C-alpha positions in Angstrom: 14.6 -47.4 34.6 13.5 -51.4 35.1 16.3 -53.2 37.8 17.9 -56.0 36.5 16.4 -58.4 39.3 12.8 -57.2 37.5 13.2 -58.5 34.4 14.9 -62.1 33.0 15.0 -60.2 29.2 17.2 -57.5 31.1 19.3 -59.7 33.0 19.9 -61.7 29.6 20.9 -59.0 27.3 23.0 -57.7 30.4 24.7 -61.3 30.6 25.3 -61.1 26.7 27.1 -58.2 27.3 29.0 -59.0 30.0 30.2 -61.8 27.6 31.4 -59.8 25.5 33.7 -58.1 28.0 35.5 -61.5 29.3 37.4 -61.9 26.3 41.0 -60.7 27.4 42.4 -59.2 23.4 38.6 -57.8 23.4 38.9 -55.9 26.7 42.6 -55.1 26.0 41.3 -53.5 22.7 38.5 -51.7 24.4 40.5 -50.1 26.8 42.9 -49.0 24.5 40.0 -47.2 22.4 39.4 -45.1 25.5 42.3 -42.8 23.7 40.3 -42.3 20.9 39.8 -43.0 17.3 42.6 -45.6 16.1 43.5 -47.7 12.6 43.7 -50.9 12.7 47.3 -50.8 12.3 48.0 -48.8 15.6 45.2 -51.3 17.3 47.3 -53.9 16.6 50.8 -52.1 18.0 48.8 -50.8 20.7 47.8 -54.1 22.5 49.7 -56.9 21.0 46.5 -58.6 19.4 47.7 -59.9 15.9 45.9 -60.9 13.1 44.3 -62.8 12.3 42.5 -62.5 16.2 42.3 -59.1 16.3 40.3 -59.1 13.1 38.0 -61.6 14.4 37.9 -59.3 18.0 37.1 -56.2 15.8 34.1 -58.1 14.1 33.0 -59.1 17.5 32.8 -55.5 19.2 31.5 -54.0 15.7 28.3 -56.8 16.3 28.0 -56.1 20.1 27.8 -52.4 19.4 30.7 -51.8 21.1 32.7 -50.3 18.5 32.5 -48.0 15.2 34.4 -48.1 12.3 34.9 -45.4 9.7 36.2 -45.5 6.6 38.7 -44.0 5.1 40.3 -44.7 1.9 41.5 -48.3 2.6 42.1 -47.5 6.1 39.7 -48.6 9.1 39.7 -46.3 11.7 37.8 -47.7 15.4 36.3 -46.3 18.2 34.2 -46.8 21.0 30.8 -47.0 20.3 29.5 -44.6 22.6 29.6 -42.9 26.4 28.0 -46.2 27.6 30.9 -48.3 25.9 33.3 -46.4 28.1 31.7 -46.0 30.7 31.7 -49.5 31.0 35.6 -50.2 30.0 36.5 -47.1 32.7 34.8 -48.9 35.9 36.5 -52.2 34.9 39.7 -51.1 34.7 39.6 -48.9 37.5 38.3 -52.0 39.1 41.1 -54.4 38.0 43.8 -51.8 36.2 47.3 -51.9 37.2 46.8 -48.8 38.9 45.0 -50.4 41.6 47.6 -52.5 42.6 49.7 -49.6 44.2 46.6 -48.4 45.4 46.4 -51.7 47.9 50.0 -51.8 48.6 49.3 -48.4 50.2 46.7 -47.3 53.6 43.0 -46.0 52.1 42.7 -42.0 52.3 40.7 -41.2 55.6 37.1 -40.5 55.0 35.7 -37.0 55.3 33.5 -36.6 57.4 31.0 -34.1 55.8 30.7 -36.1 52.7 27.2 -37.0 51.6 26.4 -40.3 49.6 28.5 -41.7 46.9 29.0 -39.0 44.6 30.3 -36.8 47.5 32.7 -39.7 48.5 33.9 -40.2 45.0 34.7 -36.4 44.5 36.4 -35.7 47.8 38.4 -38.9 47.4 39.0 -38.3 43.7 37.9 -41.5 42.8 38.7 -42.1 38.9 35.9 -44.9 38.8 32.2 -43.7 37.8 29.4 -43.4 40.0 26.0 -44.8 39.5 23.0 -43.3 40.2 19.6 -43.5 39.8 18.2 -40.6 38.0 14.0 -39.9 37.7 
């Protein structure tokens, strides 16, 4: 895997993907889809994003390959495209979600003395955020 600082093309791709996440309605839709496949009416009810904005944002998410569709008669079902999309959304929720506000009000838990590395620390602290490691 090439680090972002080593490739302008990779940096450009990352920035374009981040641009898609940087729109509030799209991020709300992606977050809602963490719960599984949903029909358009369910997405509208769950997020409060109404037509025609919902159609426009879903189209943008399809173009960015962040969501996939399945048609059943006249109903269109949406789901997150893959595990990578889910990891990105979960990471953003861990960083900026409403649960973080409650965490900030309480003192941080002491770190275990025997933790080795980010993965062990995350497991011992029961963190919901993804932990990234370089493989290979």
